[in-house]
N, C-alpha and C positions, 0 to 999 in steps of 0.2 A: 680510637675507631678511624680511618680513613672514610673520604671521600665518599670512595666505592659504595660504603655500605652507610654512611651518615645522613647521604642523600637519598632523596626518593628518586627524581627525578635528574637523572647524571647530563652535563650541558649537551651532550653528541646526542643524546637520545632526545631531546626536547622535541625539537622541529618536527620531527618523526610522530614523538606519542602526541600532540599537539592536534595536529594536521590526523590525523586517527580519530581522536577523541570530537572533532568538529565537524567530520566525516557520520561519526555517530550518532551527533544529537540533532545531524540534519536526517538520517535514515530514519524508518519507521520499526520497530522493534530492535535494535542495536544495543538501548539503554532503557534500564526500566522508566518508568513514568516517576518514580520517587528522588533518582539520578539528575535527569532531566528538571526537576521541581529544584533539586538543591543546585545545580548550575545558575539557573534560574535566578535564585534568590541571594548566591556569591555576588553574581555580576549586575545584579543592580545596586549593589552598595558601594559601588567606587565608582568612578567614571564611566559619565552616560557613554550608552556610543549614541552617537546623533542618528534622529527617525527613528531610533528604537529603543526608548527608554524605557518603557514599561514590557516588553519582551526581548531581553537582548539577544536570545537563543537565534530568536528570525531574521535577526545580523545576516547581509551574506558571508556564506564561505570564507574569503581572503578577509573581509571586514570583522569577523568574529577570531577568526584565527590573530590577527594582528594584533587585539584588544585583547584575548588571553592572554599573548605571550609577554606583552604589559605588563598585565597583570603579575604576572609569577617575577620579571624582575621584581618588582616593586614589592609582592607579597611574598617571598619563597616558601612561606605554610600552604599556599594555594598551591606548590605541586604534587604534596600527596594523595591531592582533591582528584586532578588531575590522572594521575598516575590509578586510581581505585577505578576512576573512569574509563580508561585505556584499558584495564584489566578485564574491568565488565563487556566491551566491546569484541576482545580478544579470548571467546572462549576456548574456544579450541585449546588453544595456549593454556590457557589457565586450567580449564582439565585435566593434561596433562603435569604441570606444575602439582594441581594441588592431588594428583593421585600419587606425583611421588613425596609431596609432604607428610601425607598421611601415615607412609610405614616410617616415619621417624620415630623417637620417644617425645612423649609430649614436656618432657622436663628440659628441651633442649629452648624451648619455647619460653618457660619460664625463668630462662638465665636472667641476671642484669646484664652484659651484655651483649652480641651475637658474637660467633666466634668463626672472625672472618674464614680462615685458612678451612674450617669444616664447612663453610658455606660457598667458597670458591673448589670445591671438589663437589658437595652438589651439585651447582653449575656444570661442571665441566661432566659429570654423568650421563646430565638432560643430552648435555649437546653432543655428546658422543652415542647418547640410544637416538634423540629426534633430532637429525642434524637437517630437517628439514625449515626449523626454525632458526633464525637471529640469533647469538650466542649474547650480545647486551641483549633482544629481546629474552631473553631466557634468563639471563643476570635480575633484569628490572621485575618479572614477571615471578622471581624469587623472591626478590625484596619484599615486593607487594601483598603477596602470600605468605609472607613468614609473619609482616607484622602484624596481617589478619589471624593468621593462627595462633601467636602471641598472646595477641588480644583475646581471642575467641578461650584460650586455655586459662588466662587467667580471670576470666570471666565464670570459668567453672567452678575455679578453685575459690573464688570470694561473691558468697551468696547475693551480698546487697552491689556488685558489677552491674553497669548498665545494662542495658537486654541488646540483642544483637539483631539486626535486621535481617529478613529472608533471603535478602538478594544478596547478601554475601561481602558483609565490610562495612557497612554504616552503621553506626552505635549511637542508640538513641541516651543522651543523657538526660534522659527527664524523672525527676523523682513521681515517686509514686503519693496516690494520696494518702495514705496510711502514715510514708513517712514525714511527710509535710504537717498533717498535723499531729505529731509525735513532736516534731520540731517546734512549731509555734507553742505545743503544752511545755518543750521545754522551755521556750523562752518565756513562756509567762509564768513561769515557776521561781525563772531567775529573777523577773524582773520584780514577783512579789518580796522577795528575800531582799532586793536590795536596798539599801535608807533610802528616804526621804529627803536626806539632806545632801545625798550625791549627786552631783552635776550634770549626771545624764537625764534626768529631769528637768533640766534649765535648756538643755540645747539638744543634744540629740534622739530622745524619746519623740519632744513634741515634732522634729523635722518627719522622723518615722513615722507619725501619725500622720504628717501632711501628706505626706510620699501613699501610706496605704489607703487614704484616703483618693488621692490620687487615680490610682490604680482601683480603687473598686467601681471608681465612675465609670471609669473607661472601660472597663471588662463590663459592666450594667448597659453601657451603649453598643458595647461591640454584640454583647446577645440579640439587642431589638437587631442589629443589624444582620446578622447572622438569621434573627428570624426573618425579615425581610427577604433574604436570599433562598430561605425557602420558601417562601410566599410566591415567588418570582417562579424557581422551578416549577411547584403542584400547578401553576398558572399555562407554563410551556407546556405541561406534561396532558393539561386537560385538553388545551386548545390545539392541540397538535397532535388529538392521538391515532390517527387513520395515518401521518408522517412519519409516527415513531412507529409505527407496526410495519407500515413499507420497508423504512430507512433498517431500522435498528430492532429484531425483536426481541433481543437479549434485555433491552431496557425494560422489559416490562419486572425482573430481576432485579433490579437496582435500589435501594436502600434507599427513599429520597432527603429522609434525615441526615444518614452517615451523607450524602453526597453533598449536602449542604454544609454541612460540616468539615470535608475535608478538604471543597471546595475554597472553603474561607483560611482555614489551616496554611494549605501550598498557597495560595495566589493572593490573599488579603481578600476581605470583603469589597473594596469597592471594582478591583481587577477582577473579580468573580462575577459583579453586575454585569459589568462591564460586557463580559464574556458571552453572560446571558441576553443581555438587549440586544448583541449581533444574531445571538444566533437566533431568539426569536423574530429578529430583519430579517436572517436569510429565511427561516422558512416560511414565514406570511410571503415573500417573493415568490418564492418555489411554487406556493400553493396556489399565487394568482397566474403564474404561466405552465402551470400541470399539465390543462384540459387542451388537448388540440389545438394547434391553430385551422380560419376559415380557407386560409388559401397557401397555397406551399410555399411563397417566397416567405409569406410569415412565418412559417411552421419552421422554417432552418434557422430563421434568428430565433426563435426562442427557444427552438434545440440546443442550438449553441450556448446562449443562457442558462436551460438547465441545465447544462454538459458545465460549468461552473459553479452551480448553485451544490450540486450533489456533488462533487468535490470538495467542497467547502461543508455543505452540514458533514457529512461522513467524516469528515477531518475532528471536526466537533466532537461529533459521537464517540469516537474513538480517544479522541482526549477526556470525555466526561465515565468514557466507561476503563480505563485505565484508573482514575482518581477511583470510582464505585467500587474497584477489586483491589486498592493498594490499602498497607495498613498505617493509618494515620490517627494516634492517642496520645497527642499531650496530655500531659495532669495535671488533675484537677480543672477540666477545661481550658488550657495557659496556651494564646499563642505561641508560635514559634518564639519569637522576641523573649517572649517570659520566661520560657520553660528552664531556662539555665540559670533565671538570676532564681528560680522558688528552688531547682537543687542545689543553688549555694547555702540558701536559709534551713535548705535540708540538714547540712552540713555541717553548721555553722555551730561551735558547742556552747555557745552563751547569748544572751541577748543582748549584750554591748559588741559583739563580733555579728549578728545580724543586723543589726542596726547601721552599724558601719558600712559593709556590707551595700547595702538598700541606700546610703547615700553617697556611696562612691558609684552604685549603677546610674544615677541622678544626672550624677556630676557629667559620667560618659553620653549619658543621650543629650544633653545637655551641650558638650563638645560637639556628637555626630548633626546637631541641629544647627549649630552654628555652619559647620562646615558647609550642610547642604543652604544653608541660605546664602554664602558664597555661591556655592556654584550654580543657584538661584538665579542671582543678582548678573555674573558673568552671562548666562545664557537668555537671560532679559536685555544686555547690552547688544549680545550678536542679536536677539530678534529684531532688535528697534534697526540698525543699522541695515539685517539685509528687507526688513519693510520699505525702508526709504528705494535703494537698490533697487527694489520690485516697482516701486511708482514710477523710477526713470525710466523701466521695459516696459511698461504698461502701454503705453501710445504704439511703440514699435511691435509688439507683440500683436496688436489691433491691427496693425496695417499687415503683418503678413500673414495674420485669420482670414484677411477679405480675400487675398490673394489665394490662398490654398480654399478658400470655398469657390469662389470661381474656377481655380483648374479643375477643383471635384464634379462641378457640374462640368465641363467637358471630358472629364473623363466617362462619367455617367452616360453622357453622348453617344461617346465613340464607342462604347458598351452593348450600348444598344444597339446600335450601325451593327457593331463586329455578332451580334447574337443573331440581327435577322439576315446578317448573311452567313450565318453559319446555317441556320436552318434551311435557307434555300440551296444552300453547298449540298446539304443532308437528305432534303425532298429530291432533287436534281439526282444523285447519286441511286438514292432507292429506283426509282424510276428507269436507271440505266440498268441498275441490276435486274430487276425485273425482266426488260428486252431483254438484256441478254440472256435470263433463261427460258424466256418464251422460245426467242431462239433455238434456243440449246434445242429446246424441248420438240420443236416443230421437228428442226434437223432430222432428233433422235424418232420421232415418229415418223418421217417420211421413210427412213431408211432402213428402220424398222417391217415397215410394212411394204415396204421394194422386196426385200428379203424373205419373207414369210408371206408372199401375194398366194401362192400356191398351199399355203398348210391352211387345216383347218380350225373354222375359230371357234374360239376357248366354249368353254361350255358353261351356263349362265351363274352367275352371281348367286348363292342364295341372301336373302332378306335378310336374316340377323347371324352376326359369331357370339354365340352367345357364354363360351367359355375359351381357355387357351389352347386347353386340347383339345377343343373342336376345330378350333383355326390351325395347328396343328395335322389333327389328319386328312382336314377338306385340304391346305396345300400338299400332304402327301401322295394325296389319291390324285388331284390335279398333276402336279409338277413332278412325275418320279422320273422322269427326264432331264430332271435338271436340279433336284433335290434328295438329298439324302439326310435321312435322320440315324441316326445314330447318340441316343443323348445319355450323354455319361452320369453316375449316378448319384452327382449333387447337381442334376437338374431339378426340376418341379414342373412339372406338366400341367398339374391341376391345382399351383401357384392364383390365386382368387386375386388377377390382375383386373382392375378398376374399369378397364374398355376394350377388352377381347379381341375389336373387329381393328384396332391397332395393328395385332400382332397378325390376323387377316393379312394386311395391310401391305405392313414390313416384307415375311414370308416372301407375299407378292414379285414386291420389290428384288428379292433376292433371287426371285428364281425370272424374273424378267431382266431390269437394269442391272442389276452387279451381274448377272449371268451372262447379259449383251457384252458390259464391258471387260471381262476376261475371258470370252470366245474372241471375241474382236467384231462380236455381230454390230454393234452398236460402239458408240465411242461418250465417255460420262467425263466430263471435263474438272467437277468437283464431286467426290463420293459424299459427302458429308452435307454437302447444300443439297443433294437429292431426296438423301432420305426426309433432311425436313420440309423438304415441299410435297414429300409423298406423307410424312406423319409428324402432325406435329407435335413440337419438343424434342422429336428423337434423333441423335446424333450418331456417325458414323467414326468409329476410331481401326484402324489399320494394323495396330501392333499394342503389345502388351509389355510392360518393363522387366525383366530377365529376371531382378529380385524377387517382384509377386510372382509369378510365374513358378520360378523354382521355389519358394517357401507356401503355395499352396497347388502344386502342380494336377493332382485330381481336379482341382478347378478348370484348367485351364489344357485338358489332353481327353481325346479320347480315339477309340478302337474301332476299325473295320478290314473285316478281311483278313486280321491279325497283323495289320498298322497299325499303331500310335499314330495320331495325330494331333498337333501343336494347335488349339485352338486359338489364338493372337488377336483375330478380326472378331468383334463385333459393333450391334446396333442396339440401339439399347434406350433408355429414358429413366431422369432422375437416379440419386443417388442414397441408397437405402433400403429398405425392405420391407417396407409397407404397400400396400394396396395399387398405391399411384407409382411403382417402379417396374421397371421390367428391362432386361438385357437378354438377346440373342446369341452367343458364339455361336465362330464359322470358321471352316478353312475351304479349300480351295482342293478337290480332290484333280490333280491332273491325269489320271487316267482313266476316269469314266466321264470328264471333264462335266462335273456336279459340283451344286456347292453343300458341302458336307455338315450340318447341321451337328453340331454336340454338348448344345448345353441352353437352355430355356426355362428361366426362371426369376427369381430376384438380381439386386445386383452380388453379384462376384464376389469372391473372400478378395481380402485384399490388405496392406498394411495401415491403409487409413477406419478399414472397418476392423 
C-alpha cells in the first residue's frame, strides 16, 4: 500500500490540517467536549507548553500549532487523532463523504487492505460532483471516514468489539464489568489448577498481589477524592443558587453525582477541584459587585468588572454543561489510565499472561515516572535561574514603577483640567444655541406679526385635548386654509397616544411654522430643531428611503382629488407601536398651498419593524 493511503495525514496537508484543528480547538462548538478533552490529555503526556502545563489547549494559537506540529514529528501515531478532529470540524465535507460512503457495499470495508484504484475512483467522483471542495481535502476526508466506516463495519460483525462513540469515530476500548469478572474468575480457576511447586508462586504472584493491593488502595483514595469533589459541587450549587438561576437555568437539570464522576474522569480530581475553586471565587466576586454602585464613576468601574466576570462564569458553565451532557462511562469505575489495562486483563487467556501484563504495566509506569522526574528537575533548574534574573531586575522595575506612578498622577491632573474645559465649552455652546434660537424665534415672530398685522386674531385654545382624533378635528376646523387632511387606510386617528395635546401642538406647528417656511412668509433655518423646541422629543424627517417607500407604499401614499401624493416627510416621536410613539406623515400641495396630512398613527411600517 502506498503512503497515499497508508498515511492518514499527508505532508502536503499537514500545515493546513493542523491550522484548522487549532482554530476548532479555540472556537466554541466546532469540536465536541470529548474531542477537546482527548486533545488535552494527549498534549499533557508529552513535553509541556511553558505556562500552560495544566491546560495546553489554552495556549495561544501559534504556540499551540507549533507544539502539535512537533508532536506529530516525534509521534506519527498522533496524525490520525489530528485528522479525526479535522474531520469533525469540517462538517460540510464530512456529510458529503459520508453520504457517498453509505451507498457502498459494506463488504468493501471488511477487506484486509484498501483497493487503491477503487478509492481513487471514489475520490475522483466526489471531486467532480463537489468541485467547491479541494481534492486533497476530499482524499483526506475519504481516508478518515473509510477508517471509521471500516471500524464500524467490523464492530457490527463482532459482538465483543468496542462500542462506538456517538460523535462519530472515537472508539472506547473499555471492558464491561461482566467481562472483567469473567476474566478474573478464569484467572482464579487457572491459579487453582497450578501446582504449588510452580515458580509462579514464588515470583509472579507476589508481585501481582502487591500491584493489585496498590491499585485497590489508589482506587479507594480516588473514591474519597471524588466524594470531596461531589461535596464541592453541592456546596457551590447551594451557596450560589440565585447566581445559577440568573446565568444558566438549565443547570437545574444536571445530575450532580454524574457531573462529579465525569469531571474526575476527563480532567482528573486535582484539576477538577481547582476548576471548582476558581469557579467559586468568580461567583463570590460577582456577588460582591452585582448591586449598583453609589456613584456613576464607581458604577462604570464595577460594570467593567461585571463584564469580565460574566464572560468567565458563562464560559465555566458552558464547560460544565458540556461535561454533564457527554457520555463518560469507564468500566468498573476505572479511570482513563486504568481502563486499557483492565481490557487487557479481560482478554488474557490465563493467569500467567495476566500477571505478566500487570508486571509490564507497572514497569511502563515506572519508566514514565522517571521521565517525568527528569522533566521536573530540568524545570526546577530553569525556575531557579529565572528567579535569580528576576532578583537582578527588581530594583530597576521599582524605579520604573515610581516614574510610572508620577506620570499617571500628571495624566490624571491633565484629564481633570481637560474635563473642566470641555464642560465649560459645552455650556457656552448650549448658551450660544439658545441665544441663536431665541433670536430666530424673535425675528420670525416679528416678521409674522408684520405680515399678519391685519389678520383676525386666532380663536382661543381649548383647555384640554383629550384624544388624537380631537386634536385632528380641532386642527382641521381651525386651519382649513392651511391644512388638508386625507388620511390613508393605514392611519389610526383613534390611536391611544399618551400625550394627545402634543398632537395638537404638532399640527399647529405644521399650520404655522412649516406652512410659513413653504410659502416664504417666514424663514426657518432648522425644521428639526424647531419642532423639538415646540414638542419635546419630537423629530422632523424630510425624506424616506426608496427601499422602505417601495416595500410599504400603502403606508407612505394618500390621494386627493384623484391625485396620489407621496408622504415622504414626517414628524413624530419614538419608534415602535406603544402608547408613547406617534407619527404624522404629510406632503406639500403646491396647487392649494396647503400641508396635506395623509397619515396619523403609530410608527409607520419599515424594514426595521
